Structure formats: structure tokens, C-alpha cells
NUDOSE-244767 format. One line per 8 residues: number of its first residue (from 0); for each residue x, y, z of C-alpha. Coordinates in nm, 3 decimals. Layout:
BEGIN
NUM = X,Y,Z; ... $
END
This chain:
BEGIN
0 = 8.316,1.200,9.254; 8.039,1.184,9.512; 8.094,1.274,9.874; 8.065,0.909,9.974; 8.333,0.805,9.723; 8.567,1.076,9.847; 8.518,0.970,10.209; 8.571,0.603,10.122 $
8 = 8.888,0.689,9.929; 9.042,0.893,10.209; 8.930,0.641,10.472; 9.075,0.356,10.268; 9.413,0.534,10.246; 9.412,0.576,10.624; 9.318,0.214,10.688; 9.580,0.084,10.443 $
16 = 9.844,0.310,10.601; 9.771,0.177,10.949; 9.763,-0.185,10.833; 10.093,-0.146,10.646; 10.272,0.021,10.937; 10.140,-0.238,11.184; 10.242,-0.528,10.963; 10.588,-0.377,10.916 $
24 = 10.620,-0.338,11.293; 10.520,-0.699,11.357; 10.748,-0.844,11.087; 11.031,-0.595,11.146; 11.047,-0.505,10.778; 11.049,-0.163,10.611; 10.693,-0.028,10.598; 10.759,0.094,10.245 $
32 = 10.717,-0.262,10.116; 10.359,-0.288,10.235; 10.270,0.073,10.154; 10.387,0.030,9.795; 10.202,-0.299,9.763; 9.879,-0.138,9.885; 9.919,0.157,9.649; 9.993,-0.057,9.343 $
40 = 9.707,-0.296,9.419; 9.456,-0.017,9.484; 9.571,0.193,9.188; 9.702,0.051,8.860; 9.607,-0.313,8.930; 9.252,-0.299,9.071; 9.154,0.057,8.984; 9.006,0.131,9.326 $
48 = 9.212,0.447,9.385; 9.265,0.730,9.137; 9.453,1.011,9.320; 9.393,1.266,9.040; 9.019,1.202,9.051; 9.008,1.191,9.432; 9.206,1.507,9.503; 9.180,1.693,9.173 $
56 = 9.388,2.013,9.158; 9.478,1.971,9.525; 9.691,1.661,9.464; 10.029,1.817,9.391; 9.995,2.110,9.630; 9.926,1.852,9.903; 10.224,1.642,9.792; 10.448,1.950,9.781 $
64 = 10.348,2.062,10.130; 10.391,1.707,10.265; 10.742,1.682,10.119; 10.827,2.021,10.268; 10.723,1.901,10.614; 10.913,1.572,10.575; 11.231,1.755,10.473; 11.190,2.003,10.758 $
72 = 11.159,1.716,11.007; 11.468,1.547,10.863; 11.674,1.866,10.873; 11.584,1.917,11.242; 11.812,1.620,11.317; 12.118,1.773,11.145; 12.335,1.912,11.422; 12.656,2.064,11.292 $
80 = 12.830,1.978,11.620; 12.789,1.609,11.532; 12.949,1.645,11.189; 13.292,1.565,11.329; 13.158,1.279,11.539; 13.000,1.079,11.258; 13.337,0.977,11.122; 13.534,1.038,10.806 $
88 = 13.371,0.744,10.626; 13.020,0.891,10.660; 13.141,1.237,10.562; 13.295,1.099,10.246; 12.988,0.885,10.169; 12.754,1.187,10.174; 12.996,1.406,9.973; 13.244,1.231,9.743 $
96 = 13.051,0.902,9.753; 12.721,1.074,9.673; 12.890,1.248,9.379; 13.018,0.912,9.249; 12.668,0.759,9.275; 12.520,1.061,9.100; 12.764,1.039,8.808; 12.723,0.662,8.757 $
104 = 12.341,0.676,8.761; 12.325,0.982,8.534; 12.564,0.839,8.273; 12.392,0.498,8.275; 12.045,0.652,8.243; 12.155,0.874,7.954; 12.314,0.600,7.743; 12.097,0.304,7.845 $
112 = 11.752,0.464,7.836; 11.832,0.745,7.593; 11.737,1.012,7.844; 11.850,1.368,7.781; 12.141,1.479,7.995; 11.915,1.714,8.190; 11.672,1.439,8.292; 11.951,1.186,8.349 $
120 = 12.130,1.421,8.588; 11.803,1.496,8.769; 11.724,1.125,8.799; 12.069,1.073,8.949; 11.997,1.321,9.227; 11.656,1.161,9.295; 11.798,0.812,9.345; 12.117,0.874,9.539 $
128 = 11.940,0.906,9.877; 11.872,0.624,10.123; 11.692,0.734,10.440; 11.630,0.621,10.802; 11.271,0.511,10.730; 11.404,0.216,10.529; 11.753,0.173,10.677; 11.655,0.132,11.044 $
136 = 11.407,-0.158,11.003; 11.654,-0.336,10.775; 11.938,-0.303,11.028; 11.722,-0.462,11.297; 11.681,-0.767,11.077; 12.036,-0.781,10.938; 12.208,-0.707,11.274; 12.549,-0.619,11.130 $
144 = 12.847,-0.519,11.342; 12.811,-0.189,11.524; 13.070,-0.020,11.299; 12.865,-0.102,10.987; 12.529,-0.022,11.147; 12.643,0.320,11.267; 12.776,0.416,10.923; 12.454,0.313,10.748 $
152 = 12.231,0.481,11.005; 12.418,0.812,10.993; 12.437,0.805,10.615; 12.059,0.764,10.596; 11.996,1.057,10.831; 12.238,1.298,10.662; 12.189,1.212,10.294; 11.810,1.269,10.283 $
160 = 11.809,1.650,10.303; 12.135,1.674,10.107; 11.991,1.467,9.821; 11.666,1.664,9.820; 11.862,1.989,9.817; 12.067,1.871,9.518; 11.748,1.772,9.336; 11.598,2.117,9.397 $
168 = 11.911,2.290,9.270; 11.939,2.070,8.958; 11.570,2.107,8.877; 11.592,2.484,8.911; 11.891,2.496,8.678; 11.710,2.276,8.421; 11.405,2.501,8.419; 11.609,2.818,8.387 $
176 = 11.807,2.672,8.097; 11.500,2.549,7.913; 11.355,2.900,7.889; 11.587,2.967,7.596; 11.764,3.245,7.779; 12.131,3.323,7.763; 12.359,3.126,7.989; 12.413,3.429,8.210 $
184 = 12.037,3.467,8.255; 12.001,3.097,8.332; 12.273,3.122,8.593; 12.097,3.428,8.732; 11.773,3.230,8.774; 11.967,2.946,8.931; 12.136,3.188,9.171; 11.797,3.343,9.254 $
192 = 11.668,3.006,9.371; 11.969,2.961,9.598; 11.956,3.317,9.735; 11.578,3.322,9.785; 11.565,2.976,9.945; 11.858,3.055,10.171; 11.714,3.392,10.276; 11.367,3.263,10.361 $
200 = 11.500,2.949,10.526; 11.755,3.124,10.747; 11.524,3.418,10.824; 11.232,3.189,10.902; 11.445,2.966,11.123; 11.596,3.262,11.307; 11.262,3.436,11.367; 11.083,3.124,11.486 $
208 = 11.381,3.024,11.700; 11.383,3.372,11.852; 11.014,3.331,11.933; 11.082,3.000,12.106; 11.375,3.138,12.300; 11.179,3.442,12.422; 10.862,3.241,12.488; 10.642,3.444,12.252 $
216 = 10.425,3.135,12.211; 10.281,2.926,12.495; 10.404,2.568,12.493; 10.076,2.422,12.369; 10.090,2.645,12.056; 10.454,2.579,11.965; 10.382,2.272,11.751; 10.109,2.456,11.565 $
224 = 10.339,2.757,11.530; 10.613,2.539,11.383; 10.372,2.385,11.133; 10.234,2.723,11.027; 10.584,2.875,11.002; 10.713,2.594,10.781; 10.417,2.626,10.545; 10.451,3.006,10.539 $
232 = 10.822,2.992,10.457; 10.765,2.729,10.188; 10.481,2.920,10.021; 10.646,3.264,10.045; 10.974,3.140,9.899; 10.796,2.961,9.614; 10.587,3.267,9.534; 10.892,3.487,9.503 $
240 = 11.115,3.239,9.317; 10.956,2.923,9.184; 11.083,2.591,9.332; 11.293,2.755,9.605; 11.058,2.644,9.886; 11.211,2.299,9.949; 11.554,2.456,9.990; 11.404,2.712,10.228 $
248 = 11.239,2.461,10.463; 11.550,2.240,10.468; 11.769,2.533,10.573; 11.504,2.648,10.821; 11.517,2.314,11.000; 11.896,2.311,11.004; 11.904,2.664,11.146; 11.659,2.576,11.425 $
256 = 11.847,2.257,11.509; 12.172,2.448,11.556; 12.042,2.771,11.713; 12.174,2.830,12.063; 11.925,2.837,12.345; 11.645,2.681,12.138; 11.499,2.346,12.240; 11.323,2.181,11.945 $
264 = 11.279,1.834,12.096; 10.904,1.863,12.150; 10.863,2.007,11.799; 11.070,1.722,11.659; 10.851,1.464,11.835; 10.539,1.626,11.690; 10.693,1.638,11.343; 10.799,1.272,11.371 $
272 = 10.441,1.165,11.436; 10.319,1.389,11.154; 10.585,1.246,10.922; 10.463,0.890,10.982; 10.116,0.998,10.873; 10.245,1.190,10.570; 10.491,0.922,10.459; 10.228,0.647,10.484 $
280 = 9.969,0.839,10.287; 10.216,0.968,10.028; 10.354,0.626,9.944; 10.009,0.483,9.883; 9.894,0.785,9.680; 10.210,0.802,9.468; 10.221,0.426,9.412; 9.858,0.439,9.296 $
288 = 9.966,0.683,9.021; 10.226,0.450,8.875; 10.206,0.390,8.501; 10.304,0.025,8.493; 10.252,0.003,8.119; 10.505,0.279,8.052; 10.758,0.113,8.280; 10.710,-0.230,8.121 $
296 = 10.745,-0.072,7.778; 11.103,0.025,7.858; 11.187,-0.344,7.864; 11.483,-0.514,8.030; 11.690,-0.196,8.015; 11.534,-0.090,8.344; 11.662,-0.407,8.511; 12.008,-0.336,8.378 $
304 = 11.985,0.014,8.528; 11.885,-0.136,8.862; 12.179,-0.378,8.843; 12.420,-0.092,8.773; 12.288,0.102,9.072; 12.321,-0.204,9.296; 12.644,-0.357,9.162; 12.841,-0.059,9.032 $
312 = 12.728,0.271,9.183; 12.706,0.156,9.544; 13.034,-0.041,9.552; 13.211,0.254,9.388; 13.068,0.488,9.653; 13.189,0.265,9.935; 13.529,0.212,9.771; 13.607,0.583,9.742 $
320 = 13.462,0.657,10.086; 13.652,0.393,10.283; 14.002,0.455,10.148; 14.239,0.458,10.444; 13.971,0.348,10.693; 14.003,0.060,10.938; 13.715,-0.134,10.776; 13.815,-0.474,10.636 $
328 = 13.701,-0.608,10.301; 13.414,-0.804,10.455; 13.268,-0.495,10.619; 13.312,-0.294,10.300; 13.136,-0.567,10.104; 12.825,-0.549,10.323; 12.828,-0.168,10.308; 12.843,-0.200,9.930 $
336 = 12.525,-0.408,9.927; 12.294,-0.211,10.158; 12.152,0.118,10.023; 11.769,0.105,10.000; 11.587,0.411,9.865; 11.294,0.571,10.048; 11.022,0.834,10.067; 11.223,1.140,9.966 $
344 = 11.312,0.985,9.631; 10.949,0.889,9.566; 10.791,1.218,9.666; 11.042,1.454,9.508; 11.038,1.258,9.181; 10.659,1.291,9.162; 10.673,1.667,9.216; 10.950,1.738,8.967 $
352 = 10.808,1.506,8.701; 10.478,1.693,8.716; 10.655,2.032,8.707; 10.856,1.935,8.400; 10.549,1.804,8.218; 10.367,2.131,8.291; 10.670,2.329,8.177; 10.679,2.145,7.843 $
360 = 10.962,2.007,7.632; 11.035,1.707,7.855; 10.807,1.421,7.746; 11.036,1.166,7.908; 10.969,1.329,8.246; 10.664,1.102,8.286; 10.909,0.812,8.321; 11.086,0.965,8.622 $
368 = 10.827,0.841,8.871; 10.801,0.476,8.755; 11.180,0.455,8.723; 11.227,0.593,9.073; 10.973,0.348,9.213; 11.149,0.066,9.031; 11.472,0.160,9.211; 11.288,0.185,9.545 $
376 = 11.110,-0.149,9.508; 11.414,-0.326,9.364; 11.661,-0.210,9.630; 11.426,-0.262,9.926; 11.303,-0.607,9.822; 11.642,-0.738,9.708; 11.835,-0.609,10.006; 11.572,-0.705,10.264 $
384 = 11.580,-1.063,10.137; 11.956,-1.105,10.102; 12.136,-0.877,10.348; 12.100,-1.101,10.653; 12.234,-1.417,10.479; 12.513,-1.207,10.324; 12.612,-1.067,10.664; 12.631,-1.421,10.803 $
392 = 12.830,-1.541,10.501; 13.078,-1.255,10.538; 13.087,-1.311,10.917; 13.015,-0.944,10.989; 12.686,-1.003,11.169; 12.651,-0.962,11.544; 12.656,-1.286,11.742; 12.355,-1.372,11.954 $
400 = 12.240,-1.050,12.116; 12.386,-1.035,12.465; 12.360,-0.672,12.565; 12.109,-0.479,12.774; 11.877,-0.194,12.686; 11.820,-0.017,13.018; 11.515,0.206,13.053; 11.620,0.486,13.285 $
408 = 11.950,0.655,13.369; 11.866,0.716,13.736; 12.105,0.617,14.019; 11.982,0.255,14.028; 12.012,0.217,13.650; 12.356,0.380,13.648; 12.485,0.154,13.924; 12.365,-0.160,13.747 $
416 = 12.490,-0.025,13.414; 12.840,0.040,13.548; 12.860,-0.311,13.692; 12.747,-0.463,13.363; 12.990,-0.253,13.163; 13.280,-0.349,13.389; 13.186,-0.713,13.333; 13.218,-0.670,12.957 $
424 = 12.853,-0.655,12.858; 12.718,-0.419,12.596; 12.447,-0.181,12.716; 12.254,0.136,12.636; 12.073,0.360,12.886; 11.772,0.567,12.778; 11.608,0.851,12.966; 11.413,1.171,12.896 $
432 = 11.577,1.348,13.192; 11.882,1.546,13.083; 12.021,1.545,13.439; 12.015,1.165,13.447; 12.166,1.138,13.099; 12.440,1.385,13.189; 12.529,1.187,13.502; 12.539,0.863,13.298 $
440 = 12.769,1.020,13.042; 12.998,1.137,13.321; 13.025,0.767,13.411; 13.114,0.688,13.046; 12.793,0.492,12.996; 12.640,0.486,12.644; 12.310,0.672,12.640; 12.011,0.770,12.429 $
448 = 11.846,1.096,12.534; 11.475,1.063,12.468; 11.167,0.847,12.508; 11.254,0.492,12.393; 10.900,0.448,12.258; 10.912,0.763,12.041; 10.921,0.771,11.662; 11.267,0.927,11.685 $
456 = 11.384,0.624,11.884; 11.241,0.393,11.617; 11.464,0.563,11.361; 11.774,0.629,11.572; 11.792,0.389,11.866; 12.081,0.149,11.804; 11.969,-0.197,11.920; 12.256,-0.383,11.755 $
464 = 12.392,-0.639,12.000; 12.118,-0.579,12.259; 11.903,-0.876,12.357; 11.761,-0.804,12.704; 11.550,-0.521,12.839; 11.585,-0.395,13.196; 11.307,-0.143,13.269; 11.452,0.039,13.571 $
472 = 11.256,0.362,13.562; 11.074,0.470,13.880; 10.767,0.514,13.658; 10.577,0.185,13.629; 10.385,0.326,13.331; 10.707,0.391,13.136; 10.840,0.045,13.227; 10.521,-0.119,13.102 $
480 = 10.523,0.089,12.785; 10.886,-0.005,12.716; 10.821,-0.376,12.771; 10.523,-0.363,12.536; 10.714,-0.164,12.273; 11.023,-0.390,12.265; 10.856,-0.729,12.300; 10.886,-0.801,11.923 $
488 = 11.261,-0.726,11.931; 11.358,-0.897,12.257; 11.079,-1.155,12.314; 10.883,-1.174,12.640; 11.131,-1.398,12.825; 11.399,-1.127,12.797; 11.191,-0.841,12.944; 11.247,-0.747,13.309 $
496 = 11.130,-0.451,13.514; 11.147,-0.309,13.863; 10.810,-0.259,14.033; 10.748,0.046,14.249; 10.571,0.074,14.580; 10.256,0.225,14.431; 10.229,-0.054,14.173; 10.256,-0.325,14.437 $
504 = 9.971,-0.172,14.632; 9.734,-0.182,14.335; 9.489,-0.465,14.292; 9.502,-0.686,13.983; 9.211,-0.485,13.846; 9.424,-0.168,13.827; 9.768,-0.316,13.759; 9.912,-0.401,13.421 $
512 = 9.930,-0.773,13.354; 10.251,-0.970,13.391; 10.259,-1.015,13.015; 10.278,-0.639,12.956; 10.505,-0.529,13.238; 10.773,-0.798,13.204; 10.918,-1.023,13.470; 11.017,-0.869,13.805 $
520 = 11.393,-0.818,13.830; 11.591,-0.954,14.123; 11.579,-1.235,14.379; 11.420,-1.156,14.611; 11.221,-0.897,14.418; 11.243,-0.543,14.553; 11.093,-0.215,14.442; 11.280,0.067,14.276 $
528 = 11.256,0.271,14.598; 11.407,-0.010,14.806; 11.706,-0.051,14.571; 11.759,0.326,14.557; 11.752,0.336,14.938; 12.011,0.057,14.964; 12.245,0.242,14.728; 12.201,0.572,14.910 $
536 = 12.297,0.403,15.240; 12.627,0.267,15.112; 12.516,-0.051,14.939; 12.700,-0.159,14.627; 12.677,-0.396,14.335; 12.937,-0.674,14.352; 13.047,-0.965,14.138; 13.118,-1.288,14.323 $
544 = 13.260,-1.613,14.185; 13.137,-1.931,14.348; 13.365,-2.230,14.401; 13.357,-2.581,14.543; 13.444,-2.443,14.886; 13.209,-2.144,14.867; 12.882,-2.240,14.702; 12.536,-2.092,14.664 $
552 = 12.423,-2.200,15.011; 12.732,-2.042,15.166; 12.667,-1.722,14.974; 12.308,-1.704,15.103; 12.416,-1.783,15.458; 12.682,-1.512,15.448; 12.465,-1.230,15.312; 12.115,-1.338,15.405 $
560 = 11.852,-1.080,15.317; 12.116,-0.814,15.252; 12.184,-0.948,14.900; 11.955,-0.904,14.601; 12.072,-1.132,14.322; 12.034,-0.957,13.986; 12.188,-1.205,13.743; 12.443,-1.480,13.709 $
568 = 12.676,-1.618,13.443; 12.739,-1.992,13.426; 13.070,-2.158,13.320; 12.945,-2.169,12.957; 12.903,-1.789,12.967; 12.524,-1.801,12.947; 12.338,-1.518,13.120; 12.069,-1.608,13.373 $
576 = 11.866,-1.312,13.498; 11.719,-1.350,13.846; 11.349,-1.299,13.898; 11.091,-1.350,14.173; 11.106,-1.728,14.131; 11.466,-1.832,14.079; 11.472,-2.061,13.775; 11.836,-2.170,13.821 $
584 = 12.068,-2.285,14.097; 12.418,-2.134,14.079; 12.706,-2.377,14.115; 13.086,-2.374,14.114; 13.249,-2.121,13.875; 12.926,-1.924,13.841; 12.969,-1.546,13.859; 12.695,-1.368,14.055 $
592 = 12.601,-1.002,14.019; 12.417,-0.876,14.327; 12.323,-0.558,14.510; 12.445,-0.598,14.867; 12.343,-0.374,15.152; 12.605,-0.207,15.367; 12.645,-0.369,15.708; 12.759,-0.259,16.052 $
600 = 13.136,-0.252,16.107; 13.136,-0.545,16.350; 12.957,-0.770,16.104; 13.184,-0.653,15.827; 13.491,-0.755,16.023; 13.340,-1.098,16.076; 13.274,-1.134,15.707; 13.627,-1.030,15.615 $
608 = 13.775,-1.282,15.857; 13.564,-1.563,15.714; 13.761,-1.543,15.392; 13.515,-1.753,15.203; 13.398,-1.514,14.937; 13.616,-1.457,14.631; 13.507,-1.148,14.445; 13.708,-1.142,14.130 $
616 = 13.807,-0.794,14.018; 13.920,-0.905,13.675; 13.677,-0.869,13.388; 13.480,-1.188,13.313; 13.425,-1.316,12.963; 13.146,-1.155,12.767; 12.839,-1.380,12.783; 12.706,-1.556,12.480 $
624 = 12.334,-1.500,12.498; 12.037,-1.469,12.726; 11.880,-1.787,12.851 $
END
């Protein structure tokens, strides 16, 4: 190929990756759908992209290194301290349930497609994984109950590296057996893979973690150091014992994630951004290599295999994993339907298929990739199209989103969050300050520690039941970024933010537009600093119920400028959030939520004697939806 053709090919992959990810973001669908479509169109259908011709001998080394980095990034999220917190259902789904899926797929593949037992068992390990890259976008569309969403999200995070590890182990055992050696020698080779991968992974994780803890690398070199260390561990382990590198990098990530005194958050953020790039490019490249003719030649048996995976393997997994749990049959039914496959299955299948073909004796190995892609496409397309209607039919979907995503866990955000929680509203506070998050958790407020606009948040932030955004950070830039990021999920009319003093002093030329920064919160509108000052001087957030004898005018006359109305709930339980221009007029039986300044003792005595205000301490009904 000429230099121009190579540049056009690589540039086209980058452009298609960006277009696919953007379209997925706008439509709130898994990006894998559009990435696969681009790859199939550019490769087997139109012939524009030939990965073997474009990359030559570099193709599979690049794919192998990319998979190693993806697995390392996934394993960085596996904290052993959370193993007990994810619940018995998830633990059984990634252990006993995964084993049940593995057995069903392997047996069906062997008898239905006449695969050898070795390849059938390997195919079972390749297709038992789901993954957060496909689960999270689907959950945002389906909006199931929180109990279902949490199970599916945790399963996707945990099963990815476990499934890849199983595939590495099975592949290594197949290769050692096929050498015609005695069983003891084959087991020795198999054990060598485990020992070598474990040694390099644990040693590499410990050494790099020690370097981070003792500050051997300046902060700006830590991401580069992590990347170089992962590649070094992967290559060294593979050189010593073939195919042990993936096991090594998976264990390296797990060791770093659980090493005391080591903060890997900034490395994880870097790896998340790198993973988006690698996943996007890999899907297009691997899809362009598909042999559609070979897949079609297998006939309808492949559709039967897909039906077994969807209708037998997954329900069996859920059945054995939910025995004795509190989930009802409706919730179990939806869990039995949702299990899309993702990037790990696609990438690992491509690597192992090529390795087996090079090893010889496994002609059917060339079918591993198209079969795996069939499972990926079939599960993602089928479940994306049907899961939302099924959730509604089973009545396990969330009602109209009524909760609040609060940007910031500072004193103002915590005070508003506590008042909302006491009133029965669902909420989630996000912040990158550990001190703020710790204080919020001490108040028993649900939190997400991290930047809400990060790639990690895209995969892990639970937005189920949340329909309004309150950007309460003292940073106007973060508030604007959050409003821009969550506009597709919450719509512009449900985005509110607190301005700060600096922002108000800027001219329109230097200030973000109203469209990007959301509506100002509160009537009358005050800055973050003003609300923080009110709270620090003894002000408090109160709920007040209006009546025929104590109406909105009486409320304003009583409190005057001391009250900042934040939101109100009408008798039909609709939420009305107050902004600079009040778009509603509270009436009898409305419940007001306001920040009220502390007042001098003499005025307070007068207010108490008036006896007009009735601040109900009982918990109001949960509101239906934002208006």
C-alpha cells in the first residue's frame, strides 16, 4: 500500500470511531452497534478497509497490546473490599452462573455446529462475558429498578476480567494438549502459564505500586510509566511462557487497585480515555475482518445457537444465581433477558483464533471470530430493541425520573441533599474532593467520588431514577460542564445551577450562555457564596406547607428577603423548581423547600407568636416527576 492509502485508512478509522461514539452518545445506545456497522460496511461489504493489508504483520501484535491495556484498565476497578458489598446475587452470577453459561454454550456449540470439544469450550469462555461498555448505555434506555440495574452493572464490571482470564487459561491448556505430549507434560505447561502470569502480574503491580507510593516518578510521568509498565509485563511474561501475558496484566491491575497507600485514580482516568480510543478502533478493525461468507455457510444453526444463549443459558444463569434472593419473578425475568456481549469477547476471540490457526490442527478456529460477532450483534441489537418494552410489560421499570443528581458535595450541596432526602426524594451527590465526599457519607447521603463528566462516570454513574440536575459546585466551569454533559439525559428544562460571584461579574462575552450553564437555581437567585454564608451564620433549609389561612403572600410577608425558595411540590406531587423568574404561584397544600436566614431573637419571638406557619415534620409523598 502507498503512504497515502495507509494515511487514509488510519484516518478513516479515526473518523468512523468518533462518528460512532458521538452518535451513540446522542441516541443513548451502545456505541458497539455503530462501530460494528462501520467496520462491516468498510470491510466485507464495500472493501474499503483491509486490516491485514493496512497493518501487515503489525495487526495482531497491535490487537494483543490493545487487549492487554483494556484488561488492565478493567482490572483496576476490581477492589476486593467491594466483593462483599456487591451482593450474593452478583457473586453467584460471576461464579456459579458463569459456569452454567459456559457449560450450556460449550455443549450446544459442540453438538449443534460439530465443533471439537476444545474449541467449543474455548468459545464458551469467549461469550460468557458482558461488560460495562454495552451494559451502561442500555440501562440508561431501559431504566429498570435500582435493584436490577445495580446487579447488571456490577456483573458487567466484574465478569470482564474473569471471562478473559478463563479464556487465557483454557487456550493455554488447549495448546499444551495439542502438542502431543503426555498429560503430565500438558498440565505442566498449563501450570507454567498460571505461575508465570501470576508472578509477572503480581511482581509488576507491586513494583509499580511501590514506585507510586514512594514518588519515584513525578506526577506528569505516572501515566506514561503505567503504560510502559503494562506493556513490559505483558511482553516479558509472553516471552517466557507463551500466552501468559493477558493473565499477567489482569493480575497487575488487580494488585495495584488493592495495594495500600497507592492512589491509581489519575492512572485510571488516563486508561479510561485510552480504552475509548482502543475499543473504538478495535471494533472497526475486527469487524472489517469478518468472513461473512463463512458465517452464512453455517446456515440457520447459528441462529439456533444464538437462541440457546439468549433463551436457555442466560435464564439458567439467573435461576441458579437468585435462589433464596428477595428478587421477584418479574425482576428475575428482566435479568434473564439482558446480557449483551462486548469488546473483550470480540478482541480475545480474534487473538486466539489467529493463534490456533498458526498453531495448526484447528481449521474450525477461523469460525470463532464470526460466531463471536454474531453473538455480540445478536444480543446487543435484540436486547436494545426489546428490553425497555419488556421492563414496562413486567412493571419493573422506574417511574418517571424524579430524583436529583447534585454536582458537588460541599456544605451547600449537603444541606440541600439532606433536605431532599428527608422529603423522600432520590438523589446522588458527586464530587472529586474526598473531604466533601467523606462528609456527605457521614450524613448518609449517596455519593459518587469522581468527576461526573469522566469516562469512569459514563460507565459507573447510576442515573436510574434521577431526572433533575442541580449543579451546586462553587466552580462555574464544572457546573457548566455538567449541564452540557447531562443535557441529553435530563433535557435542558431540568438543568439548574448556582452562579458564583466571579461569574456574575463577567460580561456576556466571557460568560457561558444560558443554554450551556442551565437555569439559575432559587428565587430570588443567589450565588453559591451567598448561600454558603447564610448556612454558616445559622440559616437552615425548611419545608413549609401552605394552607388557606397561610398562603404564598403570607409566607413572603413573614420571611421577606430572608427566604430563598428552592423548589415546591403541588398537591398532585409534581416538582416545581424555583428559578430567577418564578414560573408558578404556590397555593394551598403546596409544600415549599426554602433556605431561610437566621434572624435576631426579638424577630424570632415575633414569628413564633404569629403561629401562621405550619412546617410539617412528617415526610411528604415522593413526587411524581419534574415539571
